[in-house]
C-alpha positions as CSV (number, residue, x, y, z in Angstrom):
1,X,-9.6,19.5,49.0
2,X,-6.9,16.8,50.0
3,X,-7.8,14.6,47.2
4,X,-7.7,17.1,44.3
5,X,-4.5,18.9,45.7
6,X,-2.9,15.2,45.7
7,X,-4.1,14.6,42.4
8,X,-3.1,18.2,40.9
9,X,0.6,17.1,42.7
10,X,0.6,14.1,41.1
11,X,-0.5,15.2,37.6
12,X,2.1,17.7,37.9
13,X,4.9,15.1,38.1
14,X,3.6,13.1,35.4
15,X,3.8,16.2,32.9
16,X,7.0,17.0,34.1
17,X,8.1,13.6,33.7
18,X,6.9,13.5,30.1
19,X,8.4,17.2,29.1
20,X,11.8,15.7,30.6
21,X,11.3,12.4,28.5
22,X,10.5,14.3,25.4
23,X,13.6,16.5,25.9
24,X,15.8,13.8,26.2
25,X,14.2,11.9,23.0
26,X,15.0,15.1,20.8
27,X,18.5,15.6,22.2
28,X,19.0,11.7,20.9
29,X,17.9,12.9,17.8
30,X,21.0,15.4,16.6
31,X,21.5,13.5,13.5
32,X,18.0,14.6,11.9
33,X,18.3,17.8,12.4
34,X,21.5,18.4,10.7
35,X,21.0,19.6,7.1
36,X,17.5,20.5,6.4
37,X,16.1,21.5,3.1
38,X,15.7,25.1,4.4
39,X,15.8,27.4,7.2
40,X,19.3,29.2,8.4
41,X,20.8,26.0,8.5
42,X,20.0,24.8,5.2
43,X,22.1,22.5,3.6
44,X,22.8,24.3,0.4
45,X,24.6,27.2,2.7
46,X,27.1,24.6,3.2
47,X,28.9,23.8,-0.5
48,X,32.1,22.9,0.7
49,X,30.7,20.2,3.6
50,X,28.0,18.9,0.4
51,X,31.3,18.9,-1.9
52,X,33.2,16.9,0.7
53,X,30.5,14.1,0.9
54,X,30.0,14.1,-3.3
55,X,34.0,13.5,-3.7
56,X,33.4,10.5,-1.7
57,X,31.8,8.3,-4.2
58,X,34.9,8.7,-6.7
59,X,38.0,9.5,-4.5
60,X,39.0,6.7,-1.9
61,X,40.9,9.6,0.3
62,X,39.6,13.0,0.9
63,X,40.8,15.9,3.1
64,X,38.8,18.9,4.4
65,X,41.6,21.0,5.3
66,X,39.9,24.5,7.0
67,X,39.8,26.7,9.7
68,X,38.9,26.5,13.4
69,X,35.0,26.0,14.2
70,X,33.6,25.8,10.6
71,X,32.1,22.4,11.0
72,X,34.5,20.0,9.9
73,X,34.3,17.6,12.6
74,X,30.4,17.6,13.3
75,X,29.4,18.3,10.2
76,X,32.1,16.7,8.0
77,X,33.7,13.6,9.3
78,X,31.3,12.9,12.0
79,X,28.2,13.3,10.0
80,X,29.0,10.9,7.3
81,X,31.3,8.6,10.0
82,X,27.0,8.6,11.3
83,X,25.5,7.7,7.6
84,X,28.0,5.1,7.0
85,X,27.6,3.1,10.2
86,X,23.8,3.3,10.5
87,X,22.8,3.4,7.1
88,X,20.6,6.4,7.4
89,X,21.8,8.2,4.1
90,X,19.4,11.0,3.0
91,X,17.8,11.2,0.1
92,X,20.0,14.1,-1.1
93,X,23.0,12.1,-0.8
94,X,25.6,11.7,-3.4
95,X,28.7,10.1,-2.0
96,X,29.9,6.5,-1.1
97,X,27.5,4.2,0.2
98,X,27.4,1.0,1.4
99,X,24.7,-1.4,1.7
100,X,25.7,-3.7,4.5
101,X,26.8,-2.3,8.0
102,X,30.5,-1.4,7.9
103,X,33.6,-1.7,10.0
104,X,34.7,2.2,11.0
105,X,37.4,3.6,12.7
106,X,37.4,7.3,14.5
107,X,41.1,8.4,15.2
108,X,42.4,11.5,17.1
109,X,45.6,13.1,18.3
110,X,45.7,11.7,21.9
111,X,43.7,9.2,24.1
112,X,42.2,12.4,25.9
113,X,41.0,14.7,22.9
114,X,39.8,11.4,21.1
115,X,37.3,10.6,23.9
116,X,36.6,14.1,24.9
117,X,35.9,15.1,21.2
118,X,35.1,12.7,18.8
119,X,33.5,10.1,21.3
120,X,31.6,12.7,22.9
121,X,30.4,14.1,19.5
122,X,29.4,11.0,18.0
123,X,27.8,9.1,21.2
124,X,27.4,11.8,23.7
125,X,28.0,11.7,27.5
126,X,29.0,8.8,29.9
127,X,26.6,7.4,32.0
128,X,27.1,5.3,34.7
129,X,29.9,3.4,36.7
130,X,31.8,0.5,36.4
131,X,32.5,-1.5,33.1
132,X,28.9,-3.4,33.6
133,X,26.8,-0.4,34.2
134,X,28.6,2.3,32.4
135,X,27.3,3.5,29.1
136,X,26.6,6.9,26.6
137,X,23.6,8.7,26.8
138,X,23.3,8.9,23.1
139,X,22.9,12.8,22.8
140,X,25.6,12.5,20.0
141,X,25.6,12.4,16.2
142,X,24.5,8.8,16.3
143,X,20.9,8.4,17.4
144,X,20.9,6.9,20.7
145,X,18.4,4.1,19.9
146,X,21.1,2.8,17.4
147,X,23.9,2.2,19.8
148,X,25.1,-1.3,21.3
149,X,27.0,-1.7,24.5
150,X,30.3,-0.1,24.4
151,X,33.8,-2.2,25.2
152,X,36.0,0.1,27.1
153,X,40.0,0.5,26.7
154,X,42.0,-0.7,29.2
155,X,44.1,2.0,31.1
156,X,42.2,4.9,29.9
157,X,39.2,6.1,31.9
158,X,35.9,6.4,30.2
159,X,37.8,5.9,26.9
160,X,35.6,3.6,24.7
161,X,37.6,1.2,22.4
162,X,34.4,-0.4,20.4
163,X,30.5,-0.2,20.5
164,X,28.0,-1.7,17.9
165,X,25.9,1.0,16.0
166,X,22.6,-0.8,14.4
167,X,22.5,-0.6,10.7
168,X,18.8,0.4,10.2
169,X,18.4,-1.0,6.7
170,X,19.5,-4.5,7.4
171,X,19.0,-4.6,11.0
172,X,22.8,-5.8,11.4
173,X,25.5,-4.2,13.4
174,X,28.3,-1.8,12.0
175,X,31.3,-1.9,14.6
176,X,32.9,1.7,15.3
177,X,36.0,1.6,17.0
178,X,37.9,4.6,18.4
179,X,41.8,4.9,18.2
180,X,44.5,7.8,18.9
181,X,47.9,8.6,17.1
182,X,49.0,8.6,20.6
183,X,49.2,4.8,20.9
184,X,51.5,4.5,17.8
185,X,51.1,3.2,14.2
186,X,51.2,-0.6,15.7
187,X,47.3,0.3,16.9
188,X,46.6,0.8,13.4
189,X,47.5,-2.6,12.1
190,X,45.0,-5.9,11.5
191,X,41.6,-5.7,10.4
192,X,40.3,-4.3,7.3
193,X,38.1,-1.2,7.6
194,X,35.6,0.2,5.4
195,X,35.5,3.8,6.8
196,X,38.5,5.6,8.8
197,X,38.1,9.0,9.9
198,X,41.6,10.9,11.1
199,X,40.2,14.2,13.1
200,X,43.6,16.2,13.0
201,X,46.6,15.7,11.2
202,X,48.0,12.1,11.6
203,X,52.0,11.0,11.5
204,X,52.5,10.0,7.9
205,X,53.3,6.7,9.2
206,X,49.7,6.1,10.5
207,X,48.2,7.1,7.2
208,X,50.1,4.8,5.6
209,X,48.7,1.8,7.7
210,X,45.1,3.3,7.5
211,X,46.0,3.3,3.5
212,X,46.9,-0.5,4.2
213,X,43.9,-1.1,6.2
214,X,41.1,0.5,3.5
215,X,43.4,-1.4,0.4
216,X,40.8,-3.0,-1.8
217,X,40.9,-6.6,-3.1
218,X,40.8,-7.3,-6.4
219,X,38.2,-10.1,-6.2
220,X,36.0,-8.7,-3.7
221,X,33.8,-6.1,-5.7
222,X,32.6,-4.7,-2.6
223,X,35.9,-4.3,-0.8
224,X,38.1,-0.9,-0.4
225,X,37.3,1.7,2.2
226,X,37.8,5.4,2.4
227,X,39.8,7.6,4.3
228,X,38.4,10.7,5.6
229,X,40.8,13.4,6.8
230,X,39.3,16.8,8.7
231,X,42.0,19.3,10.2
232,X,43.4,22.4,10.3
233,X,47.2,22.5,9.4
234,X,49.0,23.7,11.9
235,X,52.2,21.8,11.0
236,X,52.8,24.0,7.4
237,X,53.4,22.1,4.6
238,X,54.1,18.7,6.0
239,X,53.9,15.4,4.6
240,X,50.5,14.5,4.9
241,X,49.4,18.1,3.8
242,X,51.5,18.0,1.0
243,X,50.1,14.7,-0.4
244,X,46.8,16.4,-1.0
245,X,48.0,19.8,-2.3
246,X,48.9,20.3,-6.5
247,X,52.4,19.5,-6.9
248,X,52.6,23.5,-7.9
249,X,52.5,24.2,-4.6
250,X,55.4,21.5,-3.4
251,X,58.6,23.2,-2.3
252,X,61.3,23.2,-4.8
253,X,58.4,22.5,-7.9
254,X,60.2,21.8,-11.1
255,X,63.1,20.6,-9.6
256,X,64.2,16.8,-9.1
257,X,62.2,15.9,-6.1
258,X,60.0,12.6,-5.3
259,X,56.0,13.6,-4.9
260,X,53.8,11.2,-3.7
261,X,51.6,10.1,-6.8
262,X,49.8,7.2,-5.2
263,X,46.8,9.0,-4.6
264,X,43.1,8.2,-6.1
């Protein structure tokens, strides 16, 4: 009787452990549940999102200006950043593609909002302590099994500088970096980038740096990156907002004025 009770308790613990492991694995595969063929969240119900993705095949710069809580962060810029870094393009994808690992940035307004929103949505929660043992749990958009060891920023608690992301088709590593407008335009100088996702409206000075970072090189056919801007236009008709709007809505349209014409 004692042996049977002990065995039953052991079996129960094994079952609980198995259930917890299944739940953990499911939590780390959020990406695969988005934009299904059918059901209440079927992708045909998200026509604007699909239009945004498709436009990436033609346009270097895109803006997803929309109200709050419509899925522009997770379902828009976050999802596309994930597919480019991992190479996990769904069969229905009509947007820009790379057949190699990419260099990508995700940027937000402040260090804290970038960490608490973009980093959390893409990578999941922080685990462990100290630079050696600290990591992420992989419950964000990017499947947990594809995440490498993060490099941490100095001076901001739990804020990741860069993290390797496995590019499944090649078995090599993309590099995803996190930045904030708070760091200033100088922090956006330097290396070329394939993908830059700006969540929330940025100053034009920073946007200009992003244009330089993603500029194509004539001698390299695979060069030239993309910029995605996802935000609610709380600042009104700012310089960045107007650069994506038809000229007819610009203040003073029809009068002598300088309008940006370098979009494409």
